[in-house]
C-alpha positions as CSV (number, residue, x, y, z in Angstrom):
1,M,3.7,15.4,-22.0
2,P,6.1,17.0,-19.5
3,T,9.3,18.4,-20.9
4,Q,12.7,17.8,-19.3
5,S,12.5,21.3,-17.9
6,D,9.2,20.4,-16.3
7,E,10.7,17.3,-14.8
8,R,13.7,19.2,-13.3
9,A,11.4,21.9,-12.0
10,A,9.2,19.4,-10.2
11,L,12.1,17.6,-8.7
12,E,13.7,20.8,-7.5
13,T,10.7,21.6,-5.3
14,V,11.2,18.4,-3.2
15,P,13.3,18.7,-0.1
16,T,16.0,16.0,0.1
17,G,17.0,16.2,3.8
18,L,15.7,14.5,6.9
19,F,12.5,16.1,8.4
20,I,13.0,16.0,12.2
21,G,11.4,18.2,14.8
22,G,9.9,20.5,12.2
23,K,13.3,21.3,10.5
24,W,15.0,20.0,7.4
25,R,18.5,18.7,8.1
26,E,21.2,17.2,6.0
27,G,22.4,13.7,6.6
28,A,26.1,12.7,6.9
29,R,25.6,10.7,3.7
30,T,23.3,10.7,0.7
31,F,22.0,8.0,-1.7
32,P,20.8,8.2,-5.3
33,V,17.2,7.9,-6.4
34,A,16.9,6.4,-9.9
35,D,14.3,6.8,-12.7
36,P,13.3,3.1,-13.3
37,A,12.5,4.0,-17.0
38,T,16.1,5.1,-17.7
39,G,18.3,4.2,-14.8
40,A,19.4,7.8,-14.5
41,T,19.8,9.4,-11.1
42,I,17.2,12.0,-10.5
43,A,18.0,13.1,-6.9
44,E,20.4,12.6,-4.0
45,V,18.6,12.1,-0.7
46,A,19.9,12.1,2.9
47,D,20.8,8.7,4.2
48,A,19.8,8.5,7.8
49,S,21.9,6.9,10.5
50,A,20.6,5.1,13.7
51,A,21.3,8.3,15.6
52,D,19.1,10.3,13.2
53,G,16.3,7.8,13.8
54,I,16.5,8.2,17.6
55,A,16.6,12.0,17.1
56,A,13.3,11.7,15.1
57,L,11.8,9.5,17.8
58,T,12.8,12.0,20.4
59,A,11.1,14.8,18.5
60,A,8.0,12.7,18.2
61,A,8.0,11.8,21.9
62,E,8.5,15.5,22.9
63,A,5.6,16.6,20.7
64,Q,3.2,13.9,21.8
65,P,1.7,15.5,24.9
66,D,0.8,18.7,23.1
67,W,-0.6,17.0,20.0
68,A,-2.7,14.6,22.1
69,A,-4.1,17.6,23.9
70,T,-4.9,19.4,20.7
71,P,-8.7,19.7,20.2
72,P,-10.1,17.2,17.7
73,R,-11.5,20.0,15.6
74,E,-8.0,21.5,15.2
75,R,-6.6,18.2,14.2
76,S,-9.5,17.8,11.7
77,D,-8.9,21.2,10.2
78,L,-5.2,20.4,9.6
79,L,-6.1,17.2,7.8
80,M,-8.6,19.1,5.6
81,R,-6.0,21.7,4.7
82,V,-3.7,18.8,3.6
83,H,-6.6,17.3,1.6
84,R,-7.1,20.5,-0.3
85,A,-3.4,21.1,-0.8
86,L,-2.8,17.7,-2.3
87,L,-5.7,18.1,-4.8
88,A,-4.4,21.6,-5.7
89,D,-1.0,20.2,-6.5
90,V,-1.8,16.9,-8.1
91,D,0.2,17.6,-11.3
92,R,3.5,18.4,-9.6
93,L,3.2,15.6,-7.1
94,G,2.1,13.1,-9.7
95,L,5.1,13.9,-11.9
96,V,7.5,13.4,-9.0
97,L,5.8,10.1,-8.2
98,T,6.1,8.9,-11.8
99,L,9.7,10.0,-12.1
100,E,10.8,7.9,-9.1
101,M,8.4,5.0,-9.3
102,G,7.6,4.6,-13.0
103,K,3.8,4.4,-13.0
104,P,2.0,6.3,-15.8
105,L,1.2,9.9,-15.1
106,A,-2.6,9.3,-15.1
107,E,-2.2,6.6,-12.5
108,A,0.2,8.7,-10.4
109,R,-2.3,11.6,-10.4
110,G,-5.0,9.2,-9.4
111,E,-2.8,8.1,-6.5
112,I,-2.5,11.7,-5.3
113,A,-6.3,12.0,-5.3
114,Y,-6.5,8.7,-3.5
115,A,-4.1,9.9,-0.9
116,A,-6.0,13.1,-0.4
117,E,-9.1,11.1,0.4
118,F,-7.5,9.5,3.4
119,F,-6.9,13.0,4.8
120,R,-10.5,13.9,4.2
121,W,-11.9,10.7,5.6
122,F,-9.8,10.9,8.8
123,A,-10.5,14.6,9.2
124,E,-14.1,13.6,9.6
125,E,-13.3,10.7,11.9
126,A,-11.1,12.9,14.2
127,V,-14.2,14.6,15.6
128,R,-16.1,11.4,16.1
129,L,-14.0,9.5,18.6
130,D,-16.5,7.9,20.9
131,G,-16.6,6.1,24.3
132,G,-19.2,4.7,26.5
133,Y,-21.1,5.0,29.8
134,M,-23.0,2.2,31.5
135,Q,-24.2,1.0,34.9
136,A,-22.3,-1.9,36.5
137,P,-24.4,-5.0,36.3
138,A,-24.3,-5.4,40.1
139,G,-25.1,-1.7,40.6
140,G,-23.1,0.7,42.8
141,S,-20.8,2.0,40.2
142,R,-20.6,3.3,36.6
143,F,-18.3,2.3,33.8
144,L,-16.7,5.1,31.7
145,V,-14.9,4.1,28.5
146,T,-12.7,6.5,26.7
147,K,-10.3,6.4,23.8
148,Q,-6.8,7.9,24.0
149,P,-3.9,8.1,21.5
150,V,-1.5,5.2,21.5
151,G,1.5,7.6,21.4
152,P,4.6,7.9,19.2
153,S,4.2,5.7,16.2
154,L,6.7,4.2,13.7
155,L,5.3,4.1,10.1
156,I,7.0,2.1,7.4
157,T,5.8,2.5,3.9
158,P,6.4,0.6,0.6
159,W,7.7,1.8,-2.8
160,N,4.7,0.8,-4.9
161,F,2.2,3.4,-3.6
162,P,4.7,5.8,-2.0
163,I,2.3,8.7,-1.2
164,A,-1.0,6.9,-0.8
165,M,0.4,4.4,1.7
166,G,2.0,7.2,3.7
167,A,-1.4,9.0,3.7
168,R,-3.2,5.8,4.9
169,K,-0.9,5.7,7.9
170,I,-0.2,9.4,8.7
171,A,-3.8,10.6,8.4
172,P,-5.3,8.3,11.1
173,A,-2.3,8.8,13.4
174,L,-2.8,12.5,13.2
175,A,-6.6,12.2,13.7
176,A,-6.1,10.0,16.8
177,G,-3.6,12.4,18.3
178,C,-0.4,10.4,17.7
179,T,2.9,11.8,16.6
180,S,5.0,9.7,14.2
181,V,8.3,8.8,12.6
182,I,7.9,7.6,9.0
183,K,10.4,5.7,7.0
184,P,9.7,5.5,3.3
185,A,11.1,2.9,1.0
186,E,14.6,3.8,-0.3
187,Q,13.5,3.4,-4.0
188,T,10.8,6.1,-3.7
189,P,11.6,8.6,-0.9
190,L,10.8,11.8,-2.8
191,S,7.0,11.4,-2.7
192,M,7.1,11.1,1.1
193,L,9.4,14.1,1.4
194,A,7.1,16.1,-0.8
195,L,4.2,15.0,1.4
196,A,6.1,16.1,4.5
197,A,6.6,19.5,2.9
198,V,2.8,19.8,2.2
199,L,2.1,18.9,5.9
200,E,4.6,21.5,7.0
201,Q,3.0,24.2,4.8
202,A,-0.5,23.2,6.1
203,G,0.6,24.2,9.7
204,L,1.8,20.9,11.1
205,P,3.4,21.5,14.6
206,A,7.1,20.7,14.9
207,G,7.8,17.1,15.7
208,V,4.3,15.7,15.1
209,V,5.4,14.0,11.8
210,N,9.1,13.2,11.2
211,V,10.6,11.6,8.1
212,V,13.9,9.6,7.9
213,T,15.1,8.2,4.6
214,T,17.8,5.5,4.6
215,T,19.4,2.7,2.7
216,D,19.9,0.7,6.0
217,P,16.4,0.4,7.4
218,G,17.3,-2.4,9.8
219,A,20.0,-0.4,11.6
220,V,17.7,2.7,11.7
221,I,14.4,1.1,12.6
222,E,15.4,-1.5,15.2
223,P,16.8,0.9,17.8
224,M,13.5,2.9,17.5
225,I,11.5,-0.3,18.0
226,R,13.5,-1.3,21.0
227,D,13.1,2.2,22.5
228,P,10.1,2.1,25.0
229,R,9.0,5.6,23.9
230,S,7.8,3.9,20.6
231,R,4.2,2.7,21.2
232,K,3.0,1.6,17.8
233,L,4.4,0.1,14.6
234,S,2.5,0.2,11.3
235,F,4.2,-1.6,8.4
236,T,3.4,-2.3,4.8
237,G,5.7,-4.6,3.0
238,S,6.7,-8.3,2.6
239,T,5.6,-11.0,5.0
240,A,9.3,-12.0,5.5
241,V,10.2,-8.5,6.8
242,G,7.0,-8.3,8.7
243,K,7.8,-11.4,10.7
244,V,11.2,-9.9,11.7
245,L,9.6,-6.7,12.8
246,L,7.0,-8.6,14.9
247,E,9.8,-10.4,16.7
248,Q,11.5,-7.1,17.5
249,C,8.2,-5.6,18.7
250,A,7.7,-8.5,21.1
251,G,10.5,-7.1,23.3
252,T,8.3,-4.2,24.4
253,V,4.9,-5.8,23.5
254,M,4.5,-2.9,21.0
255,R,1.1,-2.4,19.3
256,T,1.4,-3.4,15.7
257,S,-0.5,-3.4,12.4
258,M,0.9,-5.3,9.4
259,E,-0.2,-5.1,5.8
260,L,1.9,-7.9,4.3
261,G,2.1,-10.0,1.2
262,G,-0.7,-11.5,-0.9
263,N,-1.4,-14.2,-3.4
264,A,-4.8,-13.1,-4.7
265,P,-7.0,-15.5,-6.5
266,L,-9.4,-14.2,-9.1
267,L,-12.3,-16.7,-9.8
268,V,-14.3,-16.5,-13.0
269,F,-17.4,-18.8,-13.1
270,D,-19.1,-19.9,-16.3
271,D,-22.1,-17.8,-15.6
272,A,-20.1,-14.6,-15.3
273,D,-20.5,-11.6,-17.5
274,L,-17.3,-12.2,-19.5
275,D,-16.9,-8.5,-20.6
276,E,-17.2,-7.5,-16.9
277,A,-14.9,-10.3,-15.8
278,V,-12.2,-9.3,-18.4
279,E,-12.3,-5.6,-17.4
280,G,-12.2,-6.6,-13.7
281,A,-9.3,-8.9,-14.3
282,L,-7.5,-6.2,-16.2
283,A,-8.0,-3.7,-13.3
284,A,-7.0,-6.3,-10.7
285,K,-3.9,-7.4,-12.6
286,M,-2.6,-4.2,-14.1
287,R,-3.0,-1.6,-11.4
288,N,0.4,-0.1,-10.8
289,I,1.9,-2.3,-13.6
290,G,0.9,-5.4,-11.5
291,Q,3.1,-4.2,-8.6
292,A,0.4,-4.3,-5.9
293,C,-0.3,-6.7,-3.0
294,T,-3.9,-6.7,-4.2
295,A,-2.9,-7.7,-7.8
296,A,-4.7,-10.8,-9.1
297,N,-1.9,-13.4,-8.8
298,R,-3.8,-16.6,-9.8
299,I,-6.6,-16.3,-12.3
300,L,-8.8,-19.4,-12.1
301,V,-11.5,-19.7,-14.8
302,Q,-14.2,-22.4,-15.1
303,R,-13.5,-24.7,-18.0
304,G,-16.5,-23.8,-20.1
305,V,-15.4,-20.2,-20.6
306,A,-11.6,-20.5,-20.0
307,D,-10.6,-20.3,-23.7
308,E,-12.9,-17.4,-24.5
309,F,-11.8,-15.5,-21.3
310,G,-8.1,-16.1,-22.1
311,R,-8.6,-14.9,-25.7
312,R,-10.4,-11.7,-24.6
313,L,-8.0,-10.9,-21.8
314,A,-5.0,-11.4,-24.1
315,E,-6.5,-9.1,-26.7
316,R,-6.9,-6.4,-24.1
317,M,-3.5,-6.9,-22.6
318,A,-1.7,-6.9,-26.0
319,A,-3.2,-3.5,-26.8
320,L,-1.7,-1.8,-23.7
321,P,1.0,0.7,-24.7
322,I,4.4,0.2,-22.9
323,G,6.8,3.1,-22.2
324,R,8.1,5.7,-19.8
325,G,5.3,6.8,-17.5
326,T,5.6,10.4,-18.7
327,E,4.7,9.5,-22.3
328,P,1.2,10.0,-23.6
329,D,-1.3,7.1,-23.3
330,V,1.3,4.8,-21.7
331,V,-0.3,2.1,-19.5
332,V,2.6,-0.2,-18.8
333,G,5.5,1.6,-17.3
334,P,8.8,0.2,-16.0
335,L,9.1,-2.2,-13.1
336,I,10.7,-0.6,-10.1
337,D,14.3,-2.0,-10.4
338,T,16.4,-4.7,-12.1
339,D,15.7,-7.2,-9.4
340,A,12.0,-6.9,-10.0
341,L,12.5,-7.3,-13.7
342,A,14.7,-10.4,-13.2
343,K,12.1,-12.0,-10.9
344,V,9.3,-11.6,-13.4
345,E,11.5,-13.0,-16.2
346,Q,12.3,-16.0,-14.0
347,L,8.7,-16.7,-13.1
348,V,7.5,-16.6,-16.7
349,A,10.4,-18.9,-17.8
350,D,9.5,-21.4,-15.0
351,A,5.8,-21.4,-16.0
352,K,6.7,-21.9,-19.7
353,Q,9.0,-24.8,-18.8
354,R,6.1,-26.4,-16.9
355,G,3.8,-26.2,-19.9
356,A,2.1,-22.8,-19.8
357,E,1.3,-21.2,-23.1
358,V,2.0,-17.6,-23.8
359,L,-0.9,-15.8,-25.5
360,T,0.8,-12.4,-25.5
361,G,4.0,-10.8,-24.2
362,G,6.4,-13.1,-22.4
363,E,9.6,-11.5,-23.6
364,R,11.5,-8.5,-22.3
365,P,11.8,-5.8,-25.0
366,A,15.2,-4.6,-26.1
367,G,16.6,-1.3,-24.9
368,P,17.2,0.5,-21.6
369,G,14.8,0.6,-18.6
370,N,13.1,-2.1,-16.4
371,F,10.3,-2.8,-18.9
372,Y,8.3,-6.0,-19.3
373,P,5.2,-6.2,-21.5
374,A,1.7,-7.1,-20.4
375,T,1.7,-10.9,-20.6
376,V,-1.0,-13.6,-20.5
377,L,-0.2,-17.2,-19.8
378,T,-2.8,-20.0,-20.1
379,G,-2.6,-23.6,-18.9
380,V,-0.6,-22.6,-15.9
381,P,-0.2,-25.6,-13.6
382,D,-0.5,-25.1,-9.8
383,A,3.1,-26.3,-9.5
384,A,4.3,-23.2,-11.3
385,E,6.4,-20.9,-9.1
386,L,4.3,-17.9,-9.9
387,C,1.2,-19.6,-8.3
388,H,3.0,-19.5,-4.9
389,T,4.8,-16.2,-4.9
390,E,3.7,-12.6,-5.6
391,I,4.4,-11.9,-9.2
392,F,4.6,-8.1,-8.8
393,G,4.6,-7.5,-12.5
394,P,2.2,-7.4,-15.5
395,V,1.8,-11.1,-15.9
396,A,-1.7,-12.7,-15.9
397,A,-1.5,-16.4,-15.1
398,I,-4.6,-18.4,-16.0
399,G,-5.5,-21.8,-14.7
400,V,-8.7,-23.9,-15.2
401,F,-11.2,-25.3,-12.6
402,D,-14.3,-27.5,-12.9
403,T,-16.4,-27.1,-9.8
404,E,-17.2,-24.4,-7.2
405,E,-15.7,-26.6,-4.5
406,E,-12.5,-27.0,-6.5
407,A,-12.2,-23.3,-7.0
408,I,-12.6,-22.5,-3.3
409,T,-10.1,-25.2,-2.3
410,R,-7.4,-24.0,-4.8
411,A,-8.0,-20.3,-3.9
412,N,-7.5,-21.0,-0.2
413,D,-4.4,-23.2,-0.8
414,T,-1.9,-20.5,0.2
415,P,-0.5,-19.1,3.5
416,Y,-1.7,-15.7,2.4
417,G,-5.1,-14.2,2.7
418,L,-5.2,-10.5,1.7
419,V,-7.8,-10.2,-1.1
420,A,-9.7,-12.3,-3.7
421,Y,-12.0,-11.6,-6.6
422,V,-15.1,-13.4,-7.7
423,F,-17.0,-13.0,-11.0
424,T,-20.5,-14.6,-11.2
425,E,-24.0,-13.5,-12.0
426,N,-25.4,-16.0,-9.4
427,L,-26.0,-14.1,-6.2
428,R,-26.2,-17.2,-4.1
429,R,-23.0,-18.6,-5.5
430,G,-21.3,-15.2,-5.1
431,L,-22.2,-15.0,-1.4
432,R,-21.3,-18.6,-0.8
433,V,-17.9,-18.3,-2.4
434,C,-17.1,-14.9,-0.8
435,E,-17.8,-16.2,2.7
436,A,-15.8,-19.4,2.0
437,L,-12.6,-17.5,0.8
438,E,-10.0,-17.1,3.5
439,T,-9.2,-13.5,2.8
440,G,-9.6,-10.2,4.5
441,M,-11.3,-8.6,1.4
442,V,-13.2,-9.8,-1.6
443,G,-14.2,-8.0,-4.7
444,L,-17.5,-9.4,-6.1
445,N,-17.8,-8.5,-9.8
446,Q,-15.2,-5.8,-9.4
447,G,-11.4,-5.7,-9.8
448,V,-10.6,-2.9,-7.3
449,V,-11.4,-3.0,-3.6
450,S,-9.2,-0.2,-2.2
451,N,-11.2,2.7,-0.8
452,P,-10.3,5.0,2.1
453,A,-13.8,4.4,3.6
454,A,-13.4,0.6,3.7
455,P,-11.2,-1.5,6.1
456,F,-8.1,-2.7,4.2
457,G,-6.2,-5.7,5.5
458,G,-5.7,-9.4,5.4
459,V,-5.7,-12.7,7.4
460,K,-3.3,-15.5,7.8
461,E,0.2,-14.4,6.7
462,S,-1.1,-11.3,4.9
463,G,-1.2,-9.3,8.1
464,L,-2.8,-7.9,11.3
465,G,-5.2,-5.1,11.8
466,R,-7.0,-2.8,9.3
467,E,-6.3,0.5,7.6
468,G,-9.0,2.8,6.4
469,G,-12.6,2.8,7.2
470,F,-14.1,3.2,10.6
471,S,-11.6,0.8,12.1
472,G,-8.5,2.5,10.7
473,I,-8.3,5.1,13.4
474,D,-8.8,2.4,16.1
475,E,-5.3,1.1,15.3
476,F,-3.9,4.3,16.8
477,L,-6.2,4.4,19.9
478,E,-6.1,2.7,23.2
479,T,-9.4,2.0,25.1
480,K,-9.4,3.1,28.7
481,Y,-12.0,2.0,31.3
482,I,-12.7,4.1,34.4
483,G,-14.7,2.6,37.2
484,V,-16.7,5.2,39.2
485,R,-18.1,4.3,42.6
486,L,-21.4,6.1,43.5
């Protein structure tokens, strides 16, 4: 367990200024970063202005030609150095992440390793950018197809996976030859500033990646979006904010990719391996204390096994230790802030009022911090508010279905379509249901789908484009066709 001295030492290693043009600079103002387990301020970070944002974009635009011309192997080598540096520093970076975000240390260290894998994956993709050559169908000319970097990119990351989501955007941008300006969430800026320092130490050229931290993202981001030097926006966050950004991007027809909200169904059929289904539901629900867009939001269980599944899941959830993420064996850390805590409390109260039964949890513990226990509700009606909004907390809401057709209909009855989970031992049923679900990703008999080598993204109001996998780098590349007359 880290001591207070260890915590101070880790925080003191993190720069707190703006990273623009390869230099750290102070802002005219600062804002506090709080430990969600105690409410105490752990750092003061530069609060960027609109002018700072434009300065960062200018640095990215000026660095773009040289970075685009950098040989792919050199870009790849830089990414591999970052990969190794992250793995070598997992304890310090994990502690910083836990202190500002709250997740348990073991999970924070896992996030650092996950982030590192994005740098390794895209280091390998950087040297494999392909094109094409073909004869024109009518003869007389040839078609050359090549890929070129989109250009200066604006990257906006969320607070729940503050270093992994940065890595998932920065790594493909660098691999493709794009410079960037990244704006982390104001609740968790330290992880991104620490990552910027790692990039700097790995030999990142000045201006290729710039970081602006701010409490007024609208005022800072919009002028950069309106600036024609910005060529790409990658955003992870709420659907409501994503829609506003898409409207702003329409002015210059900017290339966009959006990883937005979710309302993930998790379906358990009566032929499922219940032990596997419970473990999968636990993973899908409790990753990051339930504060994930991929979290199982609606758990629908076939009637014949619903009571047994609920009993087993409640038994497992009740045993999860709650506390500050730095404490040994803690699994349920604090929620990110008081607003998040209030939202979870309100959603549970609404479900109980509509007839849901609490099997475990359901009441905020006494004392400081944004804590809420692992909670299981059964008999949750579809009318409950938590069936229609992201819970973003450690609350498992269980409903019952009778037929396969009913399960699919209810799972698809949402404007969102990020991910779904299906548990069944029947291969034919599994494939039928997976293909019928209106989501960008499906976990079949597994509760975790995220992987740097797989395309991550949703359909409907859950987003546009994909991150990770072979398609992740394409989000930062333009296809150019050259016709050659013979």
